[in-house]
Each structure stands twice: as C-alpha cells, then as structure tokens.
C-alpha positions as CSV (number, residue, x, y, z in Angstrom):
1,M,22.9,-9.2,1.5
2,A,25.4,-7.4,-0.7
3,S,23.2,-4.3,-0.8
4,Y,23.2,-4.1,3.0
5,L,27.0,-4.5,3.0
6,Q,27.2,-1.6,0.7
7,F,24.8,0.4,2.9
8,G,27.1,-0.5,5.9
9,V,30.2,1.0,4.2
10,L,28.3,4.2,3.6
11,F,26.8,4.2,7.1
12,I,30.2,3.8,8.7
13,V,31.5,6.7,6.8
14,I,28.6,8.9,7.8
15,V,27.8,8.0,11.4
16,G,29.7,8.6,14.6
17,S,31.1,5.9,16.9
18,H,28.7,6.2,19.8
19,A,26.7,3.1,20.7
20,A,23.4,2.2,22.4
21,D,21.7,-1.1,23.1
22,L,19.1,-2.6,20.8
23,Y,15.6,-1.3,21.3
24,D,16.8,1.6,23.5
25,K,14.7,4.7,23.3
26,C,16.4,7.4,21.2
27,V,15.8,10.6,19.2
28,D,16.3,10.5,15.4
29,G,18.0,13.2,13.2
30,L,14.8,15.2,13.1
31,G,14.1,15.1,16.8
32,A,11.4,12.4,16.6
33,E,11.1,9.8,19.3
34,G,12.4,6.4,18.2
35,I,14.1,3.1,19.2
36,C,17.5,1.7,18.2
37,V,17.2,-1.1,15.6
38,L,19.4,-2.7,13.0
39,I,19.6,-0.5,9.9
40,Q,17.9,-3.1,7.7
41,D,14.9,-3.1,10.0
42,C,14.4,0.6,9.7
43,N,12.7,1.5,6.5
44,P,13.3,5.3,6.6
45,I,17.1,4.9,7.0
46,S,17.5,1.9,4.6
47,A,15.4,3.8,1.9
48,L,17.8,6.7,2.2
49,L,20.8,4.5,1.9
50,Q,19.4,3.0,-1.3
51,R,19.5,6.5,-2.9
52,R,23.3,6.8,-2.8
53,P,25.2,8.4,-4.4
54,A,22.4,10.9,-4.6
55,L,22.3,11.6,-0.9
56,T,22.1,15.3,-0.1
57,D,24.0,17.0,2.7
58,A,20.7,17.1,4.7
59,D,20.2,13.3,4.2
60,K,23.8,12.7,5.4
61,T,23.2,14.9,8.5
62,Y,20.0,13.1,9.3
63,I,21.6,9.7,9.0
64,K,24.5,10.8,11.2
65,K,22.3,12.2,13.9
66,S,20.1,9.0,13.7
67,S,23.0,6.7,14.4
68,C,22.9,4.3,17.4
69,G,26.4,3.0,16.6
70,R,27.3,-0.7,16.5
71,I,25.8,-3.5,18.5
72,N,27.8,-6.7,18.3
73,S,29.5,-5.4,15.2
74,K,26.1,-4.7,13.6
75,L,25.1,-1.2,12.5
76,T,22.1,0.3,14.1
77,A,20.0,3.4,13.7
78,C,17.4,5.4,15.6
79,C,14.2,4.4,13.8
80,P,11.3,6.9,14.4
81,L,8.1,5.5,16.1
82,P,4.8,6.1,14.3
83,K,3.3,9.5,14.5
84,S,-0.3,10.5,14.9
85,L,-1.8,12.4,12.0
86,K,-4.1,15.2,13.1
87,A,-5.3,16.4,9.7
88,R,-6.9,14.9,6.7
89,F,-4.7,13.9,3.7
90,S,-5.0,16.1,0.6
91,A,-4.5,13.3,-1.9
92,P,-7.2,10.6,-1.6
93,A,-6.4,7.1,-2.9
94,G,-8.5,4.2,-4.0
95,L,-9.4,0.9,-2.5
96,P,-8.9,-2.3,-4.4
97,S,-11.8,-3.2,-6.6
98,D,-10.5,-6.5,-7.8
99,K,-8.2,-9.3,-6.5
100,C,-9.6,-8.6,-3.0
101,G,-11.6,-10.8,-0.6
102,R,-10.3,-14.1,-2.0
103,D,-12.6,-17.0,-1.1
104,S,-10.4,-20.0,-0.1
105,S,-13.3,-22.1,1.2
106,S,-12.4,-24.9,-1.1
107,R,-9.3,-25.6,0.6
108,I,-12.0,-17.1,18.9
109,V,-14.3,-18.4,21.5
110,G,-16.1,-21.4,20.4
111,G,-14.5,-21.1,16.9
112,D,-12.6,-23.3,14.6
113,I,-9.0,-23.3,13.4
114,A,-8.7,-21.6,10.0
115,E,-6.5,-22.9,7.1
116,V,-3.1,-21.2,6.6
117,D,-4.3,-19.3,3.6
118,E,-7.7,-18.4,4.8
119,F,-8.5,-14.7,5.6
120,P,-5.2,-13.4,4.2
121,W,-6.1,-9.8,5.2
122,L,-5.9,-10.5,8.9
123,A,-3.3,-8.4,10.7
124,Q,-1.8,-8.3,14.1
125,I,-0.6,-5.0,15.7
126,Q,2.6,-5.1,17.7
127,Y,3.3,-2.6,20.5
128,Y,6.7,-1.3,21.8
129,K,6.4,-1.3,25.6
130,P,8.5,-0.3,28.6
131,N,11.7,-2.2,29.4
132,K,12.2,-2.9,25.6
133,R,9.3,-5.4,25.5
134,F,7.1,-6.1,22.6
135,G,3.6,-7.6,22.3
136,F,0.7,-8.2,20.0
137,H,-2.5,-7.0,21.6
138,C,-5.0,-6.0,18.8
139,G,-6.0,-7.1,15.4
140,G,-6.6,-5.3,12.2
141,V,-7.5,-5.8,8.5
142,L,-5.5,-5.1,5.4
143,I,-7.5,-2.9,3.0
144,N,-4.8,-2.0,0.4
145,E,-1.1,-2.3,0.0
146,R,-0.4,0.6,2.4
147,Y,-3.2,0.6,4.9
148,V,-4.6,-1.4,7.7
149,L,-7.9,-0.6,9.5
150,T,-8.2,-1.2,13.2
151,A,-10.3,0.0,16.2
152,A,-9.5,3.5,17.5
153,H,-9.4,2.1,21.1
154,C,-6.5,-0.1,20.1
155,I,-4.4,3.1,19.8
156,Q,-6.0,5.6,22.1
157,N,-7.0,3.4,25.0
158,V,-3.9,1.3,25.5
159,P,-1.4,2.3,28.3
160,S,0.3,5.6,27.5
161,S,3.7,4.0,27.6
162,W,2.8,1.6,24.8
163,K,3.5,2.7,21.2
164,V,2.1,1.0,18.1
165,Y,5.1,-0.2,16.2
166,K,4.7,-2.9,13.6
167,V,2.0,-4.8,11.7
168,R,2.3,-8.5,11.2
169,L,0.7,-10.1,8.1
170,G,0.5,-13.7,6.9
171,E,0.5,-15.2,10.5
172,F,-1.2,-18.5,11.2
173,D,0.7,-20.1,14.1
174,T,1.9,-17.6,16.7
175,E,4.3,-20.2,18.2
176,S,6.2,-21.1,15.1
177,D,8.2,-19.3,12.5
178,V,7.0,-21.7,9.9
179,E,3.3,-21.8,9.2
180,C,2.0,-25.4,8.9
181,S,-1.6,-26.5,8.3
182,V,-3.1,-28.4,11.3
183,N,-4.8,-30.7,8.7
184,D,-1.6,-31.4,6.8
185,P,1.6,-30.9,8.9
186,T,3.7,-31.3,5.7
187,D,2.0,-28.2,4.1
188,C,4.3,-25.5,5.5
189,V,5.3,-22.0,4.3
190,N,7.2,-19.0,5.4
191,S,4.4,-16.5,4.9
192,V,4.9,-13.7,7.6
193,Q,5.7,-10.1,6.7
194,D,6.5,-7.6,9.6
195,I,6.1,-4.0,8.5
196,L,6.9,-0.9,10.5
197,I,4.0,1.5,11.0
198,S,4.8,5.0,9.7
199,S,1.7,6.8,11.0
200,Y,-1.9,6.4,12.2
201,Y,-5.0,8.4,12.1
202,I,-7.7,8.0,14.7
203,H,-11.3,9.1,13.8
204,E,-11.6,12.7,15.0
205,D,-15.0,11.9,16.7
206,Y,-13.9,8.8,18.6
207,F,-15.0,8.7,22.2
208,N,-15.7,6.2,25.0
209,E,-18.8,6.4,27.2
210,N,-20.0,3.9,29.8
211,G,-17.6,1.3,28.5
212,A,-18.8,1.7,25.0
213,D,-16.7,3.0,22.1
214,Y,-18.1,5.2,19.3
215,N,-16.6,6.0,15.9
216,D,-14.2,3.3,16.9
217,I,-12.0,3.2,13.8
218,A,-8.5,4.2,12.9
219,L,-6.2,4.0,9.8
220,I,-2.7,2.6,10.1
221,R,-0.3,3.6,7.3
222,L,2.5,1.1,6.6
223,S,6.1,2.4,6.0
224,V,6.4,0.3,2.8
225,P,3.9,-1.3,0.5
226,V,2.8,-4.9,1.3
227,S,4.0,-7.6,-1.1
228,Y,0.8,-9.5,-1.9
229,T,1.1,-13.3,-1.8
230,E,-1.3,-16.3,-1.5
231,Y,-1.2,-15.6,2.2
232,I,-1.4,-11.8,2.3
233,S,-4.0,-9.9,0.3
234,P,-6.6,-7.2,1.0
235,I,-10.3,-7.7,1.9
236,C,-13.0,-6.2,-0.3
237,M,-14.6,-2.9,0.9
238,P,-18.3,-2.0,0.4
239,T,-17.6,1.1,-1.7
240,T,-20.8,1.2,-3.8
241,E,-24.2,2.3,-2.4
242,E,-25.6,-1.2,-3.2
243,L,-22.8,-2.9,-1.2
244,R,-23.2,-0.5,1.7
245,N,-26.9,-1.2,2.0
246,L,-26.7,-5.0,2.0
247,A,-28.6,-6.5,5.0
248,T,-26.7,-7.9,8.0
249,E,-29.6,-8.6,10.3
250,D,-30.1,-12.3,10.8
251,K,-27.3,-12.9,8.3
252,L,-24.4,-15.2,9.2
253,M,-21.1,-13.4,9.2
254,T,-17.6,-14.4,10.2
255,V,-15.2,-13.0,12.8
256,A,-11.6,-14.1,12.9
257,G,-8.4,-13.6,14.9
258,W,-6.1,-14.9,17.6
259,G,-8.0,-13.4,20.6
260,Q,-8.8,-14.8,24.0
261,T,-10.4,-18.2,23.8
262,E,-12.8,-20.2,26.0
263,N,-9.8,-21.3,28.2
264,G,-8.9,-17.7,28.9
265,T,-5.7,-17.6,26.8
266,A,-4.9,-16.2,23.4
267,S,-5.2,-18.8,20.6
268,R,-2.0,-20.2,19.1
269,Y,-3.7,-20.5,15.7
270,K,-5.8,-18.2,13.5
271,M,-9.4,-18.9,14.4
272,H,-12.8,-18.1,12.8
273,L,-16.4,-18.2,13.9
274,S,-19.8,-17.7,12.2
275,I,-22.2,-15.5,14.1
276,P,-25.6,-14.0,13.2
277,G,-26.2,-10.3,12.8
278,W,-28.7,-8.5,15.1
279,S,-30.9,-5.5,14.5
280,N,-29.7,-2.3,16.3
281,V,-33.0,-2.1,18.2
282,R,-32.6,-5.6,19.6
283,C,-29.0,-4.9,20.4
284,G,-29.8,-1.7,22.2
285,E,-32.2,-3.6,24.4
286,A,-29.5,-6.1,25.3
287,F,-27.2,-3.3,26.5
288,Q,-29.9,-1.1,28.1
289,S,-29.1,-2.2,31.6
290,A,-25.5,-1.1,31.1
291,N,-26.7,2.4,29.9
292,V,-25.1,1.9,26.5
293,D,-26.7,3.3,23.4
294,I,-26.3,1.5,20.1
295,I,-26.2,3.9,17.2
296,E,-26.4,3.7,13.4
297,S,-22.6,3.6,13.0
298,Q,-22.5,0.4,15.0
299,L,-23.3,-3.2,14.1
300,C,-24.1,-6.1,16.4
301,A,-23.5,-9.8,15.9
302,G,-23.3,-13.0,18.1
303,G,-25.2,-13.6,21.2
304,K,-24.7,-17.4,21.4
305,A,-23.4,-18.8,24.6
306,G,-19.7,-19.6,24.4
307,Q,-19.3,-18.1,20.9
308,D,-17.9,-14.6,20.5
309,S,-15.1,-12.4,19.5
310,C,-13.1,-11.4,22.6
311,R,-10.4,-9.0,23.9
312,G,-7.5,-9.9,21.7
313,D,-9.7,-9.7,18.6
314,S,-10.2,-5.9,19.1
315,G,-9.8,-4.1,15.7
316,G,-10.2,-7.4,13.8
317,P,-12.7,-8.0,11.0
318,L,-16.3,-9.0,10.9
319,M,-16.8,-10.3,7.4
320,K,-19.4,-11.7,5.0
321,L,-19.1,-13.6,1.8
322,E,-21.0,-11.8,-0.9
323,S,-21.7,-12.7,-4.5
324,V,-20.9,-9.7,-6.8
325,Q,-21.1,-10.2,-10.6
326,G,-21.1,-13.9,-10.1
327,K,-18.0,-14.0,-8.0
328,N,-17.9,-14.8,-4.3
329,S,-15.7,-12.4,-2.3
330,W,-15.3,-11.5,1.3
331,F,-16.4,-8.0,2.3
332,L,-15.6,-6.1,5.4
333,K,-18.7,-5.5,7.5
334,G,-17.3,-4.5,10.9
335,L,-14.4,-4.0,13.2
336,V,-14.4,-5.7,16.7
337,S,-15.2,-2.9,19.1
338,F,-16.6,-4.0,22.5
339,G,-19.0,-6.4,24.2
340,S,-19.9,-8.0,27.5
341,N,-17.3,-8.2,30.2
342,K,-17.7,-11.9,29.9
343,C,-17.1,-13.0,26.3
344,G,-19.6,-15.4,24.9
345,T,-22.5,-14.4,27.2
346,K,-25.9,-15.7,25.9
347,D,-28.2,-13.1,24.4
348,V,-25.5,-10.4,24.5
349,P,-23.9,-9.8,21.1
350,G,-20.6,-8.2,20.3
351,V,-20.6,-4.7,19.1
352,Y,-18.7,-3.8,15.9
353,T,-17.9,-0.5,14.1
354,R,-20.1,-0.6,11.0
355,V,-17.6,-0.1,8.2
356,S,-20.1,0.9,5.5
357,H,-20.9,4.0,7.6
358,F,-17.2,5.1,7.4
359,I,-16.4,4.4,3.7
360,D,-16.3,8.1,2.8
361,W,-14.0,8.8,5.8
362,I,-11.7,6.0,4.8
363,Q,-11.4,7.1,1.2
364,E,-10.8,10.7,2.2
365,N,-8.0,9.9,4.6
366,I,-5.8,7.4,2.7
367,E,-3.2,8.5,0.2
368,E,-1.0,6.8,-2.4
C-alpha cells in the first residue's frame, strides 16, 4: 500500500486535474485506445511509476497525457487495451519442460465438478463490452508465465465492439471470491489472479467456412508474468517428435471449463469430462452432411449423448495424462473449436485444434 501512496504523490505532480468515469473509453499518451482504471490496475502505468526517480521527460509526458484524473479521490489512468500483433516475434522463447502438467488426481455437459487445485492451467478470458460492461465468454490454457493459448475465433469472431481485456487464472467458483472445495467446504483459498492482456496474435491462416473454424489458434501475451502457485501453473506441451505423434484415436482425454451445461447455463464450478478420441476419417463422415471438412490440423473427440464441451468452453483445453520418464503429467492435445449446434449430440464429436500441429508456430511466436 505504501508504494502506491508514493506512486500517487508522483502521479498528482505529473497529471492534470481533468476527470473521467471509471471504465470510460479514452486515449492514452501514445494515442492508443484504452479505458480509465485505477492506476494500480494498469500495469503499464504502475510499472513506469516504480521506476522513479529515473523517469524520463518522455515517461512523464506519457503519464500526464494518460491521466483520467480522480474518481472518488482515487487516481486513475487511461490503460491501453490489447493490441493485435501482425508480425512474428524475432526472439523466440521456450515452453516449460518441467514443473508443468501437475497431476493432482490424488486429491461441461455431463461432466463432474473438479477439485479447486485440479487443472491449474485453466484460464478465462474477460472482454470489455459496450456501456462499460465486462464478461467472461471463452476459455484458454496457460502454457508459460507470459502466454495463454486460446481459439482464434474467441478474438476474431466476437462482436466488433468487444475487446479482449484480462485473463483470469486460479478460478474455481465463479460466484464466490473465495474458492472452496465442494467436497470440503472448510478447504478455502484466495487463488485468483486477474492479469491484463498486453497483446494477442491470431494465426495468420485462420478462417471460418460453413460454420467450421480452421487454424483456430491464438496466442495471448500477459502484461506481467504469472506468479505460479498450487492453483496456477502451466500445462505441458508436446514439444518433442515422440510426444507430437502419441495416438489420440480411441484414447480417453479430458476437457475442462465453465461452459454451458446440460441445463443451458454456464457452470458455477470448474467442470471436467472424459471423452474418447476419434479418427479424422470417422469424424469427417459425421460432419459430411454439414459440408464440413476435417483436416490434419484438427482433432475430434466426444460423440456420447449428453457429454460434450460447449459454447463457453471455446478456446479451453483438451488434455491427456501421459507418462514421460516415469512421471505422469498432463499434456495439451487440443483447443475447443466447434461442434454440433446442439452440444452433446450422439455420434457427433466436438472438433478441436490439434495443438501438436502448431508447436513450431507457437515456439516461433512467443518471446521472453
């Protein structure tokens, strides 16, 4: 708290006296579209303020032009909304090779409620919408301390007035600030981290045809690194040739999220469901009547009546527990992409982006 009081003193000195309302649209000091938030909730501004007294004149000018003034005696700033990256990064970074995919088994439609600490890589994507509204409408998966993977359609195919804004990690119960196990109501934690999105990169060959999404993958870069905890950690990625070629046909995999359930509403709790993988040939036959092609970069799973991933799960992970060097770890197999208009239709599987097909793309487009 003391550090933000110090920031406030400096901020008062630098900024002007004009004021706006919280979450009003604004333009920051570099001309980028943003919204007015408390300074401690804006990573770019608070990071600059932490550099004092080494602020340059350009830094001070940027802060001054980014001011939204005071709201109820609290200092606010115009925090830039995420930007779309159009080109590849020049400095590739690695994916975690250890301490990922933690198996907590010792501790969705037709699915079961997960434990608070299960699947700690699950992410929810928050959108800033018209009339200063916010909402979570897609899922994602944490792959390292700065990046979340999601479906391209979660960014490209949402209403044009919606802006991806934050990623929430560590969530279990969407209706409570305190996460308590449904099996042990006394086992409660404050595990959630909300992190601003600084930028995103949609696969350059993403397209939609006949209701199907292809190359349906996007990278979200977080504005600050994630602090790993028992409830927040990355999933393992199939980075080696051997891992990429592991079979999925007729293998049980797991999908998880908070998406629409059998009663037509979003789940309050984190859910998970085991579903079998399909061959692409069989999957293509199931979608033939819809004139949808299933290609190599896609993966199909499900097809049991009343059991499926659904709309709010889009971008979330399809996972499989693999034994590597004698250790069981969860590996990312797919991202929820599309399926039948009626979730959980018998003999119609869900279609997922096959992550192993995009490992090179992922590694080429993340940076430190």
